N, C-alpha and C positions, 0 to 999 in steps of 0.2 A: 504494500500500500504506500502511496506517495504521501509526503508531508502535507499537512493542512495547517493553516494559521488563522487565528481569530484576533481581530483588532478591536479593542474596546477598553473601557476603563476596567482595570483589574484590581482586585483586593483579595488578599489571603492572610490568615492569621495562623500559621502552622505551629506556633509555640504559644504557651500560656502567657499572656501579657501581665497577669497577676504575679508571675515569677520573673519575667525577663523585661518587663516594661515595654515602651513603644518600639523597641527594636524588633519585637515579634510581628509588627504590622508591616506588611509588604503591599505597597500601593503604587500603582502607576496610572496617572490620569489618562495617558494615552499609551496603552500597553499592547503587547503582542504575546499571545499564547500559542505555542507551536506544538502540534500533536502528530505522532506517528504510531500507527497500529494501536490506537486507543491509549497511548502512553504520552505523558507530557515530556517534550523534548526541551522546551525553553519557556520561561515566564519572566517577562521584564518589560523595560521601556521600549516602545516601538522604535524610537530613534536609534537605540543601541543595537537592537536585534535585527532590524530590517535589512541592513547590508549583508548580514550573515545568511539570511534566508530570502535573498532577493528573488530567487526563482520559484518560491513557494506561493501557491495561490492563497489569497487572503480574503476572508469573509469579514465584513464589517458587522459588528453586533452592537445594537443599541442597548444601553443600560449598563449596569454595574455587574461585571462577572465576578462571582464568588464560588468557592468550592461547593459541590452538591451537599445538601444537608444529610446528616447521619442521625437517624432516629434510633435511640438506644433501647426503647421499650415500647412496643405496640402490639395489639392483639388483632390479627386480621379477622378471626371469626366473630368479633364483636362489632364489626362495621355496621351491621344493620340494627344494632342496639345503642348506637350513640344517641345521646340525649334521651335516655330512659329515666323517667321521673321517679324520684323518691328514694328514701332510705340510704343507709351507709353501707360500707363494704360487704359484710357477710350477708345481709338481707338482699342487697342489690344483686349479688352473685346468684343467690337462690331464686329470686323472683324473675330476673331478666336474663342473666348471662348463661347459666347452666342450661336452661331450655333452648336458647339460641345455639349453643355449641353442640347440643345433641343432634341438630339437623345436619352436622357435618359427617354423619354416618353415610350420607348420600354424596357420592363423589361428584355428581353433576352439580349439586348445590355448591360444593367446595370450589369447583372450577369457576363457577359464575362469580362467586364472592372474591376469589383470589384475583381474577382479572380486573374487576372493578377496583379492588383495594390497591393493586400496584399502579394502576393508571392514576388513581387519586393521589398516591404518593408523588408520582412524577409531576402531576399538575401543580403540586405544592412545592416542587423543588427538592424533594427528598429522593436521593438516588441510592442510598444504602440504608438498611434497617435491620435491627435485631427483633424478630417477630415471633410472638406466641402463636402456635397453631392450636389444635385440640388433641384430645386423647387418641383420636383416630389417625392411623398411619396415613390414610389417603388424604387427610387434610394437609399433611406435609408434602405429599406427592403433588397435589394440586398447586400449592404455592410454589414449589420449586420448578415445576414445569412452566408455570406462567412467568416466573422470574428468569428462567433460562431463555425463554423466547424474547425477553426484553433486555437480556444481557446485564441485569441488575445485580449488584452485590447484596445478596440477602442471606442472612443467617437465621436459621429456625430449627425446630425439632419437635418431635412428638411429645405432648404433655404426658407426664407420669403422674397418675393419681389413683392408686389402688384403694384408697379410702374415700374416693369421690362419690357423688350421688350415683344411684344405680344405672342411670343412662350414660354416665361418663366415668366408667370405672374399668381399669385394666387389672392385671395381676402382676406380681413381681416377675413371674416368668414371661408373660406376654409382653410386658413393658420392656424387658431386657431384649427379648428376641426381636421385637419390632424396631427398637432403637438400633440394634446392630444391623438389621436388614436395611434400614433407611440409610445409615452411614455408608454401608457397602454399595448401595444403589446410587448414591449421589456424590460420594467423595470424588473430588477432582473434576467435577463437571462445571463448566462455565466459571462463574464468580460466586458460587454458592458455598456456604459454610454451615456446619452443624452445631447446634447447641443442645446439650442434654438439659431437659426442662421439667424438673419437678415443679408442680404448680406453686405450692408453698408447703410448709412443714405439716400443716393440718391434713392435707389430702394424700399424704403418702405414709405408708408404714415404715417402721424402722428399717426393715429389710430393703425396701425400695430406695429409701434415702441412702443407705449404705451402698447399694448397687449403682447409684447415680454417679459415684466417684470413679467408676471403672474406666471411663473414657477420658484420659488425661489430655488428649490432643484436641478435644472439643471444648467449646465454651460451656459454662454452666450458668443457666439463666433461671432466676426465680424471683419471688417477692420477699420482702423483709420489712418488718416494723412499719406497716402502713397505717394500721387502725388499732385503737385501744382495745376493742373487743377481741380482735384477732390476736393481739399480743397476750391478752389475758388467757385466751384459750390455749395458746402455745405454752404459756407458763404452767397451766394446769396439767397439760399432758406430759410435758418434759420438766417435771418439778426439780430435778437435780441439776438442770442447766443453769449457768450463770445469767444468761439472757438469751434473747431470740437468736442472735448471731451464733452463740455458743452451740445451739442445737445443730445448725449446719456444720459448724466446725468439728463437732464430735463425729460426724459422718464423713469427714474429709472433703467438704464442699466449699471451703473458704481458701481461695488461692488466687494466683495472678490471672486466671482465666474465668473468674467468677464475676458475674454481673447481677447485682441485686437491685431490683426496682424499689423506689420510694425511700426507705431508710429515714423516715421522719422522726421516729421516737427512739433515738439512739443515745446511749451514754458515752462518755469519753473512753471507757475501756473497750467497748465494741468498735468504735471508730479507730482507735489506735491499733486494734487487731487487724482491721481492714487495711489500714495504711501499711502495716508491717507485712501483710500477706500479698499486697499488690492488688487487692480486690477493687472492684469498681461499683459506682452507684449510678443508676439512671434516675435523674431528677425529673419528676413528672408533675409540674405545677398545676396544669388545668384539671387533671383528675383528682389531685389532692384537694383542690378547692371544691370541685364538683361534688365529691363524696364527703366533704367535711372532715377529711382525714387529719389535716394539720399542715404546718408550714415547715418545709425542709430548711435546714440550717446549713447553707453552703459554706459560710465562714468557718464553722466548726469542722466540716469535712476537709476544707483546705488546711486548717491548722494541723490535722492529723495526716496530711499527705495522701488523702484518698482521691483516686481518679474519679471524675464526674463527667457524665454526658447528659444530654437532654432527651427525654422521651415524651412523646405526645400521649401515650397510653390510651389511645382510642380502644374501646368505647367508653371507659370512664372519662378519659380525656375528651375535651369538647371540640377539638379541631385537629385536622390533619396538618395544618400549617405550622411549621417550625417558627415562622416569624411571630404568629399569634401566641405560640407557646412561650417564646422568649419574652414577649410582652408580659405574660402572666408571671414568668420567673422574676422579672424586674419588680413587679408588685409584691410578690412574696418576700423578696429581699428588703423592700421598703418597710414591710411590716416587722422585719427583724432588725431594722436600722442599718441596712447595708444596701448601697446602690450598685446594681450590676452594670458595669461599664459596657457600652455597645460592642466594643472590639472584643472584650472577653466573652460576651454573649455569642458573638459569631464564632469564636474559637470553640466554645462548648458545643455548639451545634454542628461543627465541622471536624476540625482536627482533634478536638477534645473527645468528641464522640467516637471518632475512629480509634483513638488511643484506648478508650474503655473496652472496645471490642477486639483489641489486639491487632488492629489493622492500620496503625499509625504510619507504617512504612508504605502502605499501598494507596490510601485515600485520605482526603480531608485537607490537604495543603496545597494542591496543584503545584507541587515541587517536581523538578525533573526526575523522571523515573517512576513517578506515581501515576495512577490511573486517571484519565482525563474526564472525570465526572464534574460538571459545573453547571451553574445556574446564572441566568441573566436577570437581574432585578431591575424593575422599573420604578424609579423614585417619583414618577409622575403618573402612577397607575390610577389614582383617583384625584378628583379636583382638590381635595383637602391635602393629600400627600404632595401634589404638585405645588400648591401654595406654600406649604410648610417647608419644603426643601429648596425652593427657588433661591439661589444665591447662598445656600447654607454650606457650612464646612462639611467635610467627609464625616466627621463624628456626628454632627447633627443630622445629616441625611441617614446615616446608619441607625441612629437612635429612633428617628421618625419611622423608618421601616420596621424596627423592632416593636414599636408601640402601636402604629397605625396600619401596619402591613398585614396581609393575608395572602390567599391564593391569587388575588388580583394583581399583586406586585410581582408575580413570577411571569416574566415574558417568555422565557425559553428554558428548557431543561435539556442537558446533554449527558449522555451516558457513553463513556469510552470514546469521547470526541464526536459522537453522532447525535444530532438533534432528535429527541424522542418526544418532545412536547413543545408546542407554540401556542400561546394564548391568541384566541381569535379576536 
């Protein structure tokens, strides 16, 4: 394949500005992004790179090009139950989510939802995601087939829940066998990755939790410390554990490839253990607010060196848009007395998210050698955005997108250098 170049305003934050300061911000008002075979070859100022790539065809792209968003926690089977009214976590699962997930015993239903779900991600500028499926192996097959056809970097896995409701229950043996078969079937295909996925401590037996640690080369994806009633139920069942995290730790599930969604109600001991182990947190502000679960403490996670990414957590989450989710993350921070800087917000939604998934060398920064997933954002997507950003600094434009932006601000999405979505 020949080289392709894209000329536009470019912005990337491949390192955490909370640690390195403004040196982490890479911005070119008139930039050139050069791609070959889906891989970034060069990212820099047009004036500097143009002579080197004089023979390369150039596509002019309007808008601000940033790396594709990385959603670190989302449930594709819950797509049709987004905005389901009433109750907090455990009741919400019982009334709305478990019945919806039971429908994924039907492969054709899973195929329809998976296709819509991935297209909705791309429409919102999300090019990579860590995705919950259901207890049904075919729910993973449906998602992976749809992702493979779109060349998306998707990580997912069959949910393990041998203590789940009758319609969503596997066994230790079937869960292990189906997990191993899925890994064998999909390993090395396209840009797919596998995550061993116990739903949460309450829905798996001790034997199943112990078995979940068997695949050390896969991610481990689950929920942790989201809701007070959930935490109390875990404490009652695992009365000898020091805390909720310790439950997972006793089964060998806390390590550098562990991604825990939520982590709202955590003490310093648990956060310190996560930092020591290299485990990651998916911060899901819209779902935490929607279910009344609580306010995530990003500053405390930072203090303990815990990696953090952003998750929309649809369907408890209220939007597929990472921009809208970052806006809610800012408000959560404000309630805790900390303002989330817009450049750090972009880092958490791109390179930071990639780092939590163990993919920081492949995606998230648009650095040479990384995969060329990127999004063109339109700062004039709505009349209000256009008015607010006219003549504004880069920081102010980015913050306006964070607070006022949504799917309408995504002009184009590119996967491996190929345009896969354009706003009409």
